[in-house]
C-alpha positions, 0 to 999 in steps of 0.5 A, spaced: 431 026 122 428 025 129 420 027 128 419 033 132 412 035 134 409 042 137 403 041 142 397 046 139 392 048 145 386 051 143 383 057 148 380 061 143 373 059 146 368 063 148 366 060 155 359 060 153 356 056 158 360 059 163 354 065 164 359 071 164 365 066 167 372 064 163 372 057 165 379 057 163 381 061 168 378 057 174 383 055 179 386 048 178 392 047 183 392 054 185 393 056 178 388 058 172 387 051 168 389 054 162 396 056 165 397 048 168 396 046 162 400 050 159 406 048 164 405 041 163 405 041 155 411 045 156 415 040 160 415 035 154 421 040 152 417 041 143 415 048 142 409 050 144 404 054 141 397 058 144 390 060 140 386 065 143 381 070 142 381 077 140 377 079 146 380 076 152 386 079 155 386 076 161 388 069 158 395 072 155 396 075 162 395 068 165 401 066 161 405 071 163 413 069 163 412 061 159 416 060 154 411 059 148 407 063 142 402 066 143 397 067 136 390 070 135 386 066 133 381 072 130 375 069 127 375 064 133 368 066 134 366 062 128 367 055 131 373 052 133 375 050 126 377 057 126 382 056 131 385 050 129 387 053 122 390 059 125 394 055 130 397 051 125 398 056 120 403 059 127 406 052 128 414 053 128 418 050 121 419 044 121 415 040 125 412 034 122 405 034 128 401 038 131 399 034 138 392 038 139 388 039 145 383 043 148 386 047 153 379 045 158 381 039 160 384 040 167 386 031 167 390 031 162 397 030 165 404 032 163 406 024 163 399 023 158 403 030 153 410 025 154 406 019 151 404 022 145 411 025 144 413 019 144 408 015 139 409 020 134 416 020 134 415 013 133 409 013 127 409 020 125 405 018 120 399 015 124 394 020 127 394 018 134 388 019 138 387 018 146 381 014 149 379 014 157 379 008 160 372 007 158 374 007 150 371 013 149 375 018 143 377 025 146 383 028 146 389 029 144 390 028 138 396 027 134 396 030 126 402 029 121 405 034 118 402 031 110 395 034 114 397 040 115 394 043 108 387 040 111 387 042 118 389 050 114 383 050 111 378 047 117 373 053 118 366 051 122 364 048 129 366 041 128 373 041 129 377 037 126 373 031 125 372 032 117 381 031 117 380 024 122 374 022 117 377 022 111 384 019 114 380 014 117 385 007 115 391 012 118 387 013 125 390 010 131 388 009 138 392 010 145 388 009 153 389 014 157 388 011 164 381 016 168 378 020 164 383 024 163 381 023 156 375 025 156 373 030 161 371 038 159 369 042 164 364 047 161 359 050 165 359 053 173 356 046 176 362 042 172 367 046 175 364 046 182 363 039 182 371 037 179 373 042 185 369 039 190 372 033 189 379 034 187 379 038 194 380 045 190 377 051 192 374 058 188 369 062 189 366 062 183 368 063 176 373 067 174 371 074 169 
């Protein structure tokens, strides 16, 4: 059977550093960042699951009309580990891996994600993890299906670091051009600088 990964987009964070705004609704090429990341994931032709918090209905609205699955991470406020666990539990049956990526990384392109689908199909037993042009580890990360039980047991706010640490012999790097693997935007200042450099315009943080 051809290895078949799914893409899990983590979109349940609180945007706590945005001072009242929502970073996932900030504009990227004229659309909310979350929708842009989801649309790029959908070009890969694999199932896409988005983990959302229970208290941000505008994020679900931003994804209307897209052919993906939305799940609620009810314990998202307790940390990223809970969002990962909820998302992994919601993946379709028979997938052989999960490509996990945050939704606040606007320089991750459709081609980057397609590369990770191909990597999993070439070696579905590896934990593939992106690095940027400087060699710094980042996202996305692919976890093989046999690690799903460990991922569904995650708690706290350290993400899946413990799962990677326990399986370092299976970790393989994949270098992406530029800073797509590591550029995440957490504050209004981060977004203002990014939008200015990219030519996108915004009046301020989205509510």
